[in-house]
py3Dmol code that shows the C-alpha trace and the ligand (Angstrom):
import py3Dmol

protein = """\
ATOM      1  CA  MET A   1       9.792  20.236 -22.358  1.00  0.00           C
ATOM      2  CA  LEU A   2      12.893  19.172 -20.415  1.00  0.00           C
ATOM      3  CA  CYS A   3      15.582  21.858 -20.439  1.00  0.00           C
ATOM      4  CA  PHE A   4      19.336  21.553 -19.839  1.00  0.00           C
ATOM      5  CA  ASP A   5      22.478  23.635 -20.276  1.00  0.00           C
ATOM      6  CA  CYS A   6      24.111  20.695 -22.079  1.00  0.00           C
ATOM      7  CA  VAL A   7      23.104  17.360 -23.570  1.00  0.00           C
ATOM      8  CA  ILE A   8      25.709  14.691 -24.249  1.00  0.00           C
ATOM      9  CA  ILE A   9      24.604  12.340 -27.023  1.00  0.00           C
ATOM     10  CA  GLY A  10      26.223   8.912 -26.689  1.00  0.00           C
ATOM     11  CA  SER A  11      27.599   7.131 -23.644  1.00  0.00           C
ATOM     12  CA  GLY A  12      30.718   5.516 -25.000  1.00  0.00           C
ATOM     13  CA  VAL A  13      34.009   6.281 -23.287  1.00  0.00           C
ATOM     14  CA  ALA A  14      34.130   9.844 -24.698  1.00  0.00           C
ATOM     15  CA  GLY A  15      30.549  10.658 -23.646  1.00  0.00           C
ATOM     16  CA  MET A  16      30.967   9.144 -20.185  1.00  0.00           C
ATOM     17  CA  THR A  17      34.215  11.064 -19.619  1.00  0.00           C
ATOM     18  CA  ALA A  18      32.487  14.288 -20.697  1.00  0.00           C
ATOM     19  CA  ALA A  19      29.707  13.444 -18.200  1.00  0.00           C
ATOM     20  CA  LEU A  20      32.257  12.898 -15.411  1.00  0.00           C
ATOM     21  CA  TYR A  21      33.844  16.301 -16.033  1.00  0.00           C
ATOM     22  CA  LEU A  22      30.540  18.193 -16.496  1.00  0.00           C
ATOM     23  CA  LYS A  23      29.123  16.738 -13.284  1.00  0.00           C
ATOM     24  CA  ARG A  24      32.224  17.685 -11.300  1.00  0.00           C
ATOM     25  CA  ALA A  25      31.985  21.207 -12.814  1.00  0.00           C
ATOM     26  CA  ASN A  26      28.337  21.450 -11.647  1.00  0.00           C
ATOM     27  CA  VAL A  27      26.829  21.881 -15.131  1.00  0.00           C
ATOM     28  CA  ASN A  28      23.118  21.078 -15.539  1.00  0.00           C
ATOM     29  CA  PHE A  29      23.140  18.347 -18.205  1.00  0.00           C
ATOM     30  CA  THR A  30      21.822  14.967 -19.270  1.00  0.00           C
ATOM     31  CA  LEU A  31      23.319  12.032 -21.153  1.00  0.00           C
ATOM     32  CA  ILE A  32      21.308  10.307 -23.911  1.00  0.00           C
ATOM     33  CA  GLU A  33      22.059   6.749 -25.075  1.00  0.00           C
ATOM     34  CA  LYS A  34      20.120   4.295 -27.224  1.00  0.00           C
ATOM     35  CA  HIS A  35      21.985   1.093 -26.252  1.00  0.00           C
ATOM     36  CA  ALA A  36      24.043   0.015 -23.253  1.00  0.00           C
ATOM     37  CA  PRO A  37      26.744   2.392 -21.985  1.00  0.00           C
ATOM     38  CA  GLY A  38      30.243   1.698 -23.287  1.00  0.00           C
ATOM     39  CA  GLY A  39      29.754   1.708 -27.045  1.00  0.00           C
ATOM     40  CA  GLN A  40      32.539   0.049 -29.026  1.00  0.00           C
ATOM     41  CA  ILE A  41      34.568  -1.092 -25.998  1.00  0.00           C
ATOM     42  CA  ASN A  42      31.756  -3.502 -25.142  1.00  0.00           C
ATOM     43  CA  MET A  43      32.931  -5.418 -28.193  1.00  0.00           C
ATOM     44  CA  THR A  44      36.618  -5.353 -27.270  1.00  0.00           C
ATOM     45  CA  SER A  45      37.874  -8.456 -25.520  1.00  0.00           C
ATOM     46  CA  LYS A  46      40.913  -6.932 -23.816  1.00  0.00           C
ATOM     47  CA  ILE A  47      42.233  -3.401 -23.466  1.00  0.00           C
ATOM     48  CA  GLU A  48      45.945  -3.417 -22.689  1.00  0.00           C
ATOM     49  CA  ASN A  49      47.040   0.071 -23.700  1.00  0.00           C
ATOM     50  CA  TYR A  50      45.101   2.274 -21.304  1.00  0.00           C
ATOM     51  CA  PRO A  51      47.654   3.801 -18.916  1.00  0.00           C
ATOM     52  CA  GLY A  52      47.472   2.543 -15.352  1.00  0.00           C
ATOM     53  CA  ILE A  53      45.433  -0.550 -16.210  1.00  0.00           C
ATOM     54  CA  GLU A  54      47.568  -3.436 -17.430  1.00  0.00           C
ATOM     55  CA  THR A  55      44.683  -5.433 -18.803  1.00  0.00           C
ATOM     56  CA  ILE A  56      40.904  -5.173 -18.594  1.00  0.00           C
ATOM     57  CA  ALA A  57      37.947  -6.562 -20.536  1.00  0.00           C
ATOM     58  CA  GLY A  58      36.170  -3.849 -22.548  1.00  0.00           C
ATOM     59  CA  VAL A  59      32.840  -4.518 -20.818  1.00  0.00           C
ATOM     60  CA  ASP A  60      34.477  -4.166 -17.392  1.00  0.00           C
ATOM     61  CA  LEU A  61      36.008  -0.795 -18.250  1.00  0.00           C
ATOM     62  CA  ALA A  62      32.624   0.354 -19.588  1.00  0.00           C
ATOM     63  CA  LEU A  63      30.893  -0.789 -16.398  1.00  0.00           C
ATOM     64  CA  ASN A  64      33.523   0.893 -14.182  1.00  0.00           C
ATOM     65  CA  MET A  65      33.018   4.174 -16.036  1.00  0.00           C
ATOM     66  CA  PHE A  66      29.232   3.860 -15.878  1.00  0.00           C
ATOM     67  CA  ASN A  67      29.314   3.125 -12.123  1.00  0.00           C
ATOM     68  CA  GLN A  68      31.608   6.107 -11.601  1.00  0.00           C
ATOM     69  CA  ILE A  69      29.199   8.559 -13.277  1.00  0.00           C
ATOM     70  CA  SER A  70      26.087   6.883 -11.819  1.00  0.00           C
ATOM     71  CA  ASN A  71      27.501   7.218  -8.311  1.00  0.00           C
ATOM     72  CA  LEU A  72      27.917  10.930  -8.962  1.00  0.00           C
ATOM     73  CA  GLY A  73      24.213  11.119  -9.892  1.00  0.00           C
ATOM     74  CA  VAL A  74      24.526  11.822 -13.620  1.00  0.00           C
ATOM     75  CA  ASP A  75      21.093  12.210 -15.281  1.00  0.00           C
ATOM     76  CA  TYR A  76      20.614   9.515 -17.955  1.00  0.00           C
ATOM     77  CA  HIS A  77      17.984   9.267 -20.701  1.00  0.00           C
ATOM     78  CA  TYR A  78      17.407   6.293 -22.979  1.00  0.00           C
ATOM     79  CA  GLY A  79      16.476   7.218 -26.524  1.00  0.00           C
ATOM     80  CA  ASN A  80      17.518   7.254 -30.153  1.00  0.00           C
ATOM     81  CA  VAL A  81      18.307  10.780 -31.314  1.00  0.00           C
ATOM     82  CA  LEU A  82      16.515  11.366 -34.595  1.00  0.00           C
ATOM     83  CA  GLU A  83      17.096  15.043 -35.210  1.00  0.00           C
ATOM     84  CA  ILE A  84      18.643  18.257 -33.877  1.00  0.00           C
ATOM     85  CA  LYS A  85      16.778  21.515 -34.543  1.00  0.00           C
ATOM     86  CA  ILE A  86      18.455  24.877 -34.025  1.00  0.00           C
ATOM     87  CA  ASP A  87      16.216  27.720 -32.887  1.00  0.00           C
ATOM     88  CA  GLY A  88      18.338  30.822 -32.229  1.00  0.00           C
ATOM     89  CA  ASN A  89      20.520  30.058 -29.201  1.00  0.00           C
ATOM     90  CA  LYS A  90      18.348  27.068 -28.302  1.00  0.00           C
ATOM     91  CA  LYS A  91      18.820  23.577 -29.622  1.00  0.00           C
ATOM     92  CA  ILE A  92      16.015  21.021 -29.618  1.00  0.00           C
ATOM     93  CA  ILE A  93      16.998  17.367 -29.583  1.00  0.00           C
ATOM     94  CA  LYS A  94      14.278  15.066 -30.866  1.00  0.00           C
ATOM     95  CA  THR A  95      14.548  11.433 -29.790  1.00  0.00           C
ATOM     96  CA  ASP A  96      12.145   8.552 -30.394  1.00  0.00           C
ATOM     97  CA  MET A  97      10.940   9.139 -26.808  1.00  0.00           C
ATOM     98  CA  GLU A  98      10.789  12.922 -26.252  1.00  0.00           C
ATOM     99  CA  GLU A  99      12.064  16.399 -27.134  1.00  0.00           C
ATOM    100  CA  ILE A 100      14.753  18.032 -25.009  1.00  0.00           C
ATOM    101  CA  GLU A 101      15.869  21.660 -25.101  1.00  0.00           C
ATOM    102  CA  THR A 102      19.484  22.590 -24.464  1.00  0.00           C
ATOM    103  CA  LYS A 103      21.973  25.438 -24.829  1.00  0.00           C
ATOM    104  CA  THR A 104      24.889  23.211 -25.841  1.00  0.00           C
ATOM    105  CA  ILE A 105      25.416  19.705 -27.192  1.00  0.00           C
ATOM    106  CA  ILE A 106      28.348  17.292 -27.048  1.00  0.00           C
ATOM    107  CA  ILE A 107      28.089  14.698 -29.821  1.00  0.00           C
ATOM    108  CA  ALA A 108      29.851  11.477 -28.778  1.00  0.00           C
ATOM    109  CA  THR A 109      28.022   8.885 -30.857  1.00  0.00           C
ATOM    110  CA  GLY A 110      31.124   7.072 -32.102  1.00  0.00           C
ATOM    111  CA  ARG A 111      31.136   4.693 -35.023  1.00  0.00           C
ATOM    112  CA  LYS A 112      29.436   1.531 -36.179  1.00  0.00           C
ATOM    113  CA  ALA A 113      31.017  -1.550 -37.703  1.00  0.00           C
ATOM    114  CA  ARG A 114      31.156  -1.781 -41.504  1.00  0.00           C
ATOM    115  CA  GLU A 115      29.458  -4.652 -43.334  1.00  0.00           C
ATOM    116  CA  LEU A 116      30.908  -6.734 -46.175  1.00  0.00           C
ATOM    117  CA  GLY A 117      27.885  -5.959 -48.344  1.00  0.00           C
ATOM    118  CA  LEU A 118      27.194  -9.581 -49.303  1.00  0.00           C
ATOM    119  CA  GLU A 119      23.703 -10.687 -50.276  1.00  0.00           C
ATOM    120  CA  ASN A 120      22.766 -12.905 -47.299  1.00  0.00           C
ATOM    121  CA  GLU A 121      25.065 -11.266 -44.709  1.00  0.00           C
ATOM    122  CA  ARG A 122      22.231  -9.714 -42.675  1.00  0.00           C
ATOM    123  CA  GLN A 123      20.096 -12.892 -42.740  1.00  0.00           C
ATOM    124  CA  LEU A 124      22.998 -14.874 -41.277  1.00  0.00           C
ATOM    125  CA  VAL A 125      23.625 -12.568 -38.315  1.00  0.00           C
ATOM    126  CA  GLY A 126      23.645 -14.789 -35.214  1.00  0.00           C
ATOM    127  CA  ARG A 127      23.787 -17.873 -37.433  1.00  0.00           C
ATOM    128  CA  GLY A 128      27.360 -17.585 -38.661  1.00  0.00           C
ATOM    129  CA  ILE A 129      27.945 -13.868 -39.094  1.00  0.00           C
ATOM    130  CA  SER A 130      29.175 -11.729 -36.215  1.00  0.00           C
ATOM    131  CA  TRP A 131      30.958  -8.450 -35.511  1.00  0.00           C
ATOM    132  CA  CYS A 132      31.966  -9.377 -31.964  1.00  0.00           C
ATOM    133  CA  ALA A 133      34.124 -12.315 -30.891  1.00  0.00           C
ATOM    134  CA  THR A 134      33.742 -11.458 -27.207  1.00  0.00           C
ATOM    135  CA  CYS A 135      29.950 -11.606 -27.550  1.00  0.00           C
ATOM    136  CA  ASP A 136      29.583 -14.600 -29.883  1.00  0.00           C
ATOM    137  CA  GLY A 137      32.901 -16.490 -29.829  1.00  0.00           C
ATOM    138  CA  SER A 138      31.689 -19.194 -27.430  1.00  0.00           C
ATOM    139  CA  LEU A 139      29.030 -20.264 -29.986  1.00  0.00           C
ATOM    140  CA  TYR A 140      31.903 -21.510 -32.172  1.00  0.00           C
ATOM    141  CA  LYS A 141      33.804 -23.585 -29.585  1.00  0.00           C
ATOM    142  CA  ASP A 142      36.083 -26.159 -31.309  1.00  0.00           C
ATOM    143  CA  LYS A 143      34.839 -25.063 -34.739  1.00  0.00           C
ATOM    144  CA  ASP A 144      36.659 -23.476 -37.692  1.00  0.00           C
ATOM    145  CA  VAL A 145      36.002 -19.757 -38.201  1.00  0.00           C
ATOM    146  CA  ALA A 146      37.358 -16.783 -40.151  1.00  0.00           C
ATOM    147  CA  VAL A 147      38.078 -13.183 -39.239  1.00  0.00           C
ATOM    148  CA  VAL A 148      37.937 -10.649 -42.063  1.00  0.00           C
ATOM    149  CA  GLY A 149      40.253  -7.601 -41.924  1.00  0.00           C
ATOM    150  CA  GLY A 150      43.872  -6.763 -41.174  1.00  0.00           C
ATOM    151  CA  GLY A 151      43.628  -3.977 -38.567  1.00  0.00           C
ATOM    152  CA  ASN A 152      43.995  -4.101 -34.778  1.00  0.00           C
ATOM    153  CA  SER A 153      40.389  -5.196 -34.262  1.00  0.00           C
ATOM    154  CA  ALA A 154      40.742  -8.159 -36.627  1.00  0.00           C
ATOM    155  CA  LEU A 155      44.004  -9.278 -35.027  1.00  0.00           C
ATOM    156  CA  GLU A 156      42.653  -8.990 -31.491  1.00  0.00           C
ATOM    157  CA  GLU A 157      39.504 -10.896 -32.443  1.00  0.00           C
ATOM    158  CA  ALA A 158      41.557 -13.634 -34.128  1.00  0.00           C
ATOM    159  CA  LEU A 159      43.752 -14.051 -31.024  1.00  0.00           C
ATOM    160  CA  TYR A 160      40.684 -14.190 -28.796  1.00  0.00           C
ATOM    161  CA  LEU A 161      39.015 -16.790 -31.026  1.00  0.00           C
ATOM    162  CA  SER A 162      42.201 -18.893 -31.259  1.00  0.00           C
ATOM    163  CA  ASN A 163      41.654 -19.839 -27.584  1.00  0.00           C
ATOM    164  CA  ILE A 164      38.119 -21.077 -28.255  1.00  0.00           C
ATOM    165  CA  CYS A 165      38.001 -22.350 -31.822  1.00  0.00           C
ATOM    166  CA  ASN A 166      39.739 -25.214 -33.576  1.00  0.00           C
ATOM    167  CA  LYS A 167      41.112 -23.050 -36.402  1.00  0.00           C
ATOM    168  CA  VAL A 168      40.985 -19.345 -37.225  1.00  0.00           C
ATOM    169  CA  TYR A 169      41.625 -17.993 -40.715  1.00  0.00           C
ATOM    170  CA  ILE A 170      42.423 -14.293 -41.107  1.00  0.00           C
ATOM    171  CA  ILE A 171      41.208 -13.132 -44.495  1.00  0.00           C
ATOM    172  CA  HIS A 172      42.847  -9.879 -45.547  1.00  0.00           C
ATOM    173  CA  ARG A 173      42.531  -8.065 -48.869  1.00  0.00           C
ATOM    174  CA  ARG A 174      46.153  -6.873 -48.996  1.00  0.00           C
ATOM    175  CA  ASN A 175      49.526  -8.617 -48.702  1.00  0.00           C
ATOM    176  CA  GLU A 176      50.418  -7.089 -45.342  1.00  0.00           C
ATOM    177  CA  LEU A 177      48.585  -6.481 -42.095  1.00  0.00           C
ATOM    178  CA  ARG A 178      47.723  -3.014 -40.825  1.00  0.00           C
ATOM    179  CA  GLY A 179      47.519  -3.881 -37.102  1.00  0.00           C
ATOM    180  CA  ASP A 180      50.202  -3.138 -34.474  1.00  0.00           C
ATOM    181  CA  GLN A 181      53.455  -5.151 -34.643  1.00  0.00           C
ATOM    182  CA  ILE A 182      52.934  -6.523 -31.120  1.00  0.00           C
ATOM    183  CA  LEU A 183      49.678  -8.166 -32.277  1.00  0.00           C
ATOM    184  CA  GLN A 184      51.237  -9.373 -35.545  1.00  0.00           C
ATOM    185  CA  ASP A 185      54.019 -11.047 -33.530  1.00  0.00           C
ATOM    186  CA  LYS A 186      51.458 -12.833 -31.343  1.00  0.00           C
ATOM    187  CA  ILE A 187      49.546 -13.985 -34.452  1.00  0.00           C
ATOM    188  CA  LYS A 188      52.726 -15.454 -35.993  1.00  0.00           C
ATOM    189  CA  VAL A 189      53.343 -17.734 -33.013  1.00  0.00           C
ATOM    190  CA  THR A 190      49.734 -18.901 -32.670  1.00  0.00           C
ATOM    191  CA  ASN A 191      49.577 -22.317 -34.299  1.00  0.00           C
ATOM    192  CA  ASN A 192      45.872 -22.445 -35.090  1.00  0.00           C
ATOM    193  CA  ILE A 193      45.752 -19.082 -36.946  1.00  0.00           C
ATOM    194  CA  GLU A 194      46.294 -19.110 -40.714  1.00  0.00           C
ATOM    195  CA  LEU A 195      46.708 -15.896 -42.696  1.00  0.00           C
ATOM    196  CA  LEU A 196      45.134 -15.671 -46.147  1.00  0.00           C
ATOM    197  CA  TYR A 197      46.465 -12.541 -47.868  1.00  0.00           C
ATOM    198  CA  ASN A 198      45.174 -10.863 -51.048  1.00  0.00           C
ATOM    199  CA  SER A 199      41.796 -12.442 -50.431  1.00  0.00           C
ATOM    200  CA  VAL A 200      38.212 -11.219 -50.183  1.00  0.00           C
ATOM    201  CA  VAL A 201      35.050 -13.061 -49.176  1.00  0.00           C
ATOM    202  CA  ASP A 202      32.974 -13.557 -52.288  1.00  0.00           C
ATOM    203  CA  THR A 203      30.076 -15.782 -51.179  1.00  0.00           C
ATOM    204  CA  LEU A 204      28.488 -16.941 -47.941  1.00  0.00           C
ATOM    205  CA  ASN A 205      27.040 -20.439 -48.389  1.00  0.00           C
ATOM    206  CA  GLU A 206      24.280 -21.491 -46.032  1.00  0.00           C
ATOM    207  CA  LYS A 207      22.775 -24.840 -45.110  1.00  0.00           C
ATOM    208  CA  ASP A 208      19.659 -25.256 -42.953  1.00  0.00           C
ATOM    209  CA  GLY A 209      19.636 -21.518 -42.271  1.00  0.00           C
ATOM    210  CA  LYS A 210      23.221 -21.436 -40.950  1.00  0.00           C
ATOM    211  CA  LEU A 211      26.568 -20.503 -42.454  1.00  0.00           C
ATOM    212  CA  ASP A 212      28.145 -23.657 -43.831  1.00  0.00           C
ATOM    213  CA  SER A 213      31.101 -22.473 -45.914  1.00  0.00           C
ATOM    214  CA  ILE A 214      32.464 -19.426 -47.726  1.00  0.00           C
ATOM    215  CA  ILE A 215      34.078 -18.829 -51.076  1.00  0.00           C
ATOM    216  CA  ILE A 216      37.070 -16.539 -51.040  1.00  0.00           C
ATOM    217  CA  ASN A 217      38.524 -14.893 -54.062  1.00  0.00           C
ATOM    218  CA  GLY A 218      42.272 -14.492 -53.847  1.00  0.00           C
ATOM    219  CA  ASN A 219      45.291 -15.864 -55.666  1.00  0.00           C
ATOM    220  CA  ALA A 220      42.888 -18.721 -56.378  1.00  0.00           C
ATOM    221  CA  ILE A 221      39.206 -19.232 -55.675  1.00  0.00           C
ATOM    222  CA  LYS A 222      38.962 -21.284 -52.524  1.00  0.00           C
ATOM    223  CA  LYS A 223      36.170 -22.822 -50.448  1.00  0.00           C
ATOM    224  CA  LEU A 224      36.528 -22.808 -46.666  1.00  0.00           C
ATOM    225  CA  ASN A 225      34.245 -25.044 -44.610  1.00  0.00           C
ATOM    226  CA  ILE A 226      33.712 -22.788 -41.630  1.00  0.00           C
ATOM    227  CA  SER A 227      30.876 -22.108 -39.197  1.00  0.00           C
ATOM    228  CA  GLY A 228      31.546 -18.476 -38.373  1.00  0.00           C
ATOM    229  CA  VAL A 229      32.770 -15.263 -39.999  1.00  0.00           C
ATOM    230  CA  PHE A 230      33.757 -12.355 -37.750  1.00  0.00           C
ATOM    231  CA  ILE A 231      33.773  -9.108 -39.709  1.00  0.00           C
ATOM    232  CA  ASN A 232      36.340  -6.489 -38.630  1.00  0.00           C
ATOM    233  CA  ILE A 233      36.774  -4.181 -41.595  1.00  0.00           C
ATOM    234  CA  GLY A 234      36.582  -0.828 -39.895  1.00  0.00           C
ATOM    235  CA  HIS A 235      33.831   1.522 -38.895  1.00  0.00           C
ATOM    236  CA  GLU A 236      31.754   4.433 -40.103  1.00  0.00           C
ATOM    237  CA  PRO A 237      30.586   7.381 -38.009  1.00  0.00           C
ATOM    238  CA  ASN A 238      27.060   7.493 -36.529  1.00  0.00           C
ATOM    239  CA  ILE A 239      26.063  10.892 -37.885  1.00  0.00           C
ATOM    240  CA  GLU A 240      22.645  10.323 -39.501  1.00  0.00           C
ATOM    241  CA  PHE A 241      20.882  12.714 -37.084  1.00  0.00           C
ATOM    242  CA  VAL A 242      23.225  15.676 -37.761  1.00  0.00           C
ATOM    243  CA  LYS A 243      22.829  15.705 -41.531  1.00  0.00           C
ATOM    244  CA  ASN A 244      20.394  18.651 -41.541  1.00  0.00           C
ATOM    245  CA  VAL A 245      22.354  20.767 -39.054  1.00  0.00           C
ATOM    246  CA  GLY A 246      25.142  21.894 -41.391  1.00  0.00           C
ATOM    247  CA  ILE A 247      28.028  20.522 -39.318  1.00  0.00           C
ATOM    248  CA  ASP A 248      31.283  20.358 -41.270  1.00  0.00           C
ATOM    249  CA  LEU A 249      32.373  16.775 -41.989  1.00  0.00           C
ATOM    250  CA  ASP A 250      35.571  15.385 -43.537  1.00  0.00           C
ATOM    251  CA  GLU A 251      35.633  13.131 -46.606  1.00  0.00           C
ATOM    252  CA  LYS A 252      34.901  10.073 -44.417  1.00  0.00           C
ATOM    253  CA  ASN A 253      31.902  11.787 -42.735  1.00  0.00           C
ATOM    254  CA  ASN A 254      33.744  12.375 -39.458  1.00  0.00           C
ATOM    255  CA  ILE A 255      32.889  15.625 -37.640  1.00  0.00           C
ATOM    256  CA  ILE A 256      35.543  18.325 -37.936  1.00  0.00           C
ATOM    257  CA  VAL A 257      36.386  19.987 -34.595  1.00  0.00           C
ATOM    258  CA  ASP A 258      38.980  22.503 -33.419  1.00  0.00           C
ATOM    259  CA  LYS A 259      41.351  21.902 -30.507  1.00  0.00           C
ATOM    260  CA  GLU A 260      38.584  22.819 -28.044  1.00  0.00           C
ATOM    261  CA  MET A 261      36.324  20.157 -29.610  1.00  0.00           C
ATOM    262  CA  LYS A 262      34.065  22.851 -31.132  1.00  0.00           C
ATOM    263  CA  THR A 263      32.314  22.175 -34.422  1.00  0.00           C
ATOM    264  CA  ASN A 264      31.539  24.979 -36.894  1.00  0.00           C
ATOM    265  CA  ILE A 265      28.072  25.362 -35.252  1.00  0.00           C
ATOM    266  CA  ASP A 266      27.988  27.538 -32.113  1.00  0.00           C
ATOM    267  CA  GLY A 267      27.287  25.501 -28.980  1.00  0.00           C
ATOM    268  CA  ILE A 268      27.834  22.123 -30.655  1.00  0.00           C
ATOM    269  CA  TYR A 269      30.910  20.119 -29.663  1.00  0.00           C
ATOM    270  CA  ALA A 270      32.030  16.604 -30.584  1.00  0.00           C
ATOM    271  CA  CYS A 271      34.503  14.078 -29.177  1.00  0.00           C
ATOM    272  CA  GLY A 272      35.621  10.453 -29.475  1.00  0.00           C
ATOM    273  CA  ASP A 273      35.428   8.235 -32.540  1.00  0.00           C
ATOM    274  CA  ILE A 274      32.908  10.511 -34.309  1.00  0.00           C
ATOM    275  CA  ILE A 275      35.521  13.221 -34.947  1.00  0.00           C
ATOM    276  CA  SER A 276      38.086  13.561 -37.709  1.00  0.00           C
ATOM    277  CA  LYS A 277      41.487  12.550 -36.287  1.00  0.00           C
ATOM    278  CA  ASP A 278      44.495  10.253 -36.726  1.00  0.00           C
ATOM    279  CA  LEU A 279      44.282   8.022 -33.676  1.00  0.00           C
ATOM    280  CA  TYR A 280      41.107   6.185 -32.622  1.00  0.00           C
ATOM    281  CA  GLN A 281      41.818   4.836 -29.146  1.00  0.00           C
ATOM    282  CA  VAL A 282      40.167   4.720 -25.719  1.00  0.00           C
ATOM    283  CA  VAL A 283      42.857   7.032 -24.410  1.00  0.00           C
ATOM    284  CA  THR A 284      42.225   9.671 -27.099  1.00  0.00           C
ATOM    285  CA  ALA A 285      38.423   9.408 -26.737  1.00  0.00           C
ATOM    286  CA  THR A 286      38.557   9.993 -22.967  1.00  0.00           C
ATOM    287  CA  SER A 287      40.904  12.937 -23.411  1.00  0.00           C
ATOM    288  CA  GLU A 288      38.596  14.528 -26.009  1.00  0.00           C
ATOM    289  CA  GLY A 289      35.577  13.937 -23.750  1.00  0.00           C
ATOM    290  CA  ALA A 290      37.322  15.865 -20.975  1.00  0.00           C
ATOM    291  CA  LYS A 291      38.252  18.679 -23.367  1.00  0.00           C
ATOM    292  CA  ALA A 292      34.702  18.965 -24.742  1.00  0.00           C
ATOM    293  CA  ALA A 293      33.284  19.149 -21.207  1.00  0.00           C
ATOM    294  CA  PHE A 294      35.837  21.795 -20.222  1.00  0.00           C
ATOM    295  CA  SER A 295      34.862  23.911 -23.261  1.00  0.00           C
ATOM    296  CA  VAL A 296      31.145  23.540 -22.453  1.00  0.00           C
ATOM    297  CA  GLN A 297      31.538  24.556 -18.813  1.00  0.00           C
ATOM    298  CA  ARG A 298      33.522  27.628 -19.937  1.00  0.00           C
ATOM    299  CA  GLU A 299      30.710  28.525 -22.351  1.00  0.00           C
ATOM    300  CA  ILE A 300      27.942  27.939 -19.780  1.00  0.00           C
ATOM    301  CA  PHE A 301      29.653  29.824 -16.941  1.00  0.00           C
ATOM    302  CA  ASN A 302      31.049  32.422 -19.365  1.00  0.00           C
ATOM    303  CA  LYS A 303      34.673  31.999 -18.183  1.00  0.00           C
TER     304      LYS A 303
END
"""
ligand_1 = """\
48
NAP
P 41.030 -0.397 -39.406
O 42.320 -0.159 -38.697
O 40.466 0.676 -40.261
O 41.222 -1.723 -40.267
C 40.208 -2.154 -41.117
C 40.747 -3.328 -41.913
O 39.692 -3.817 -42.743
C 41.897 -2.961 -42.826
O 42.837 -3.973 -42.813
C 41.219 -2.830 -44.200
O 42.044 -3.203 -45.262
C 40.113 -3.845 -44.094
N 38.957 -3.493 -44.929
C 38.309 -2.296 -45.011
N 37.254 -2.377 -45.848
C 37.243 -3.661 -46.320
C 36.400 -4.365 -47.208
N 35.343 -3.790 -47.791
N 36.682 -5.666 -47.446
C 37.738 -6.273 -46.846
N 38.574 -5.648 -45.990
C 38.329 -4.359 -45.737
O 39.841 -0.774 -38.393
P 39.889 -1.466 -36.958
O 40.791 -2.627 -36.926
O 38.460 -1.651 -36.582
O 40.486 -0.330 -36.023
C 39.874 0.959 -35.972
C 40.753 1.879 -35.146
O 40.714 1.460 -33.774
C 42.194 1.868 -35.576
O 42.726 3.154 -35.437
C 42.833 0.916 -34.605
O 44.215 1.155 -34.402
C 42.031 1.184 -33.343
N 42.035 -0.003 -32.482
C 43.049 -0.099 -31.590
C 43.138 -1.203 -30.788
C 44.271 -1.279 -29.832
O 45.111 -0.389 -29.811
N 44.383 -2.324 -29.029
C 42.199 -2.230 -30.885
C 41.181 -2.125 -31.839
C 41.124 -1.000 -32.640
P 43.256 -2.268 -45.770
O 44.332 -2.458 -44.770
O 43.548 -2.803 -47.115
O 42.704 -0.879 -45.810
"""
view = py3Dmol.view(width=600, height=400)
view.addModel(protein, "pdb")
view.setStyle({"model": 0}, {"cartoon": {"style": "trace"}})
view.addModel(ligand_1, "xyz")
view.setStyle({"model": 1}, {"stick": {}})
view.zoomTo()
view.show()
């Protein structure tokens, strides 16, 4: 069985930063990922609040980080982590590909996008339903679309789509937006964005296997003839594989850590969007990745 001093699970910005710091500290570790490196930032059109970089596409920042750790020779394993088993001081990570033994673990698996929970939502993925304007926006060129949600993600997606689509509705369940004022100000001066407050999507109507229109329930029931719905209603943590380990979680299933990024289980650390915190940003995720790596190297080298 492969054996390491540390395994980082997840190669989003937190996991890749932890990898950068562990490699520079000469820790024997590997990084496990089931998709492409980058995680959520791959779905972010522009990042404009990361210090030192005025503006960058999410995928480009992800690629820069991946190249940086690859050039250092970071060991990388593809695989979906199914389970963690604790055997005394050893931890066994079971993926769909192999089993790996390690002394310590950094969990950096982030979050996944929430679904609306409508009957035919899953069937219409790629045929009218999307969670990523950067990935799918061009399919809706000159068409009318809607973005659901009122947070930063929804506002950024709506602004991105307003450059491609004919009209963009923002459908929000409350009477005020949650996203940053700077984004709200941009939305207000964008002519082809219309805000629909106090509204929820009730029905997705399809025709010939594609989304054709939606019914929204708000101040009045209304039909919108649109081709695409971009769902941006928040995220939930990817923690399925830790359920049997006894890690303390908060009421939203985020992992509770101390200021050194330690969980309640010895040798298990967590960082990035998977942890319980107030601010979910690239800049906080990278900082927590560095802190988790620093704590691990202190544990491994006993300093
Ligand atoms: P979010 O801030 O949690 O916003 C989710 C939005 O979806 C809220 O407006 C919420 O409504 C709505 N919502 C939740 N469940 C819903 C449901 N079942 N039906 C309809 N609407 C629902 O999520 P986010 O926008 O993905 O952002 C996540 C975090 O990343 C935030 O901390 C955000 O600041 C950060 N982020 C930052 C940037 C940036 O700084 N540039 C960019 C993207 C994300 P209510 O308001 O009524 O709860």
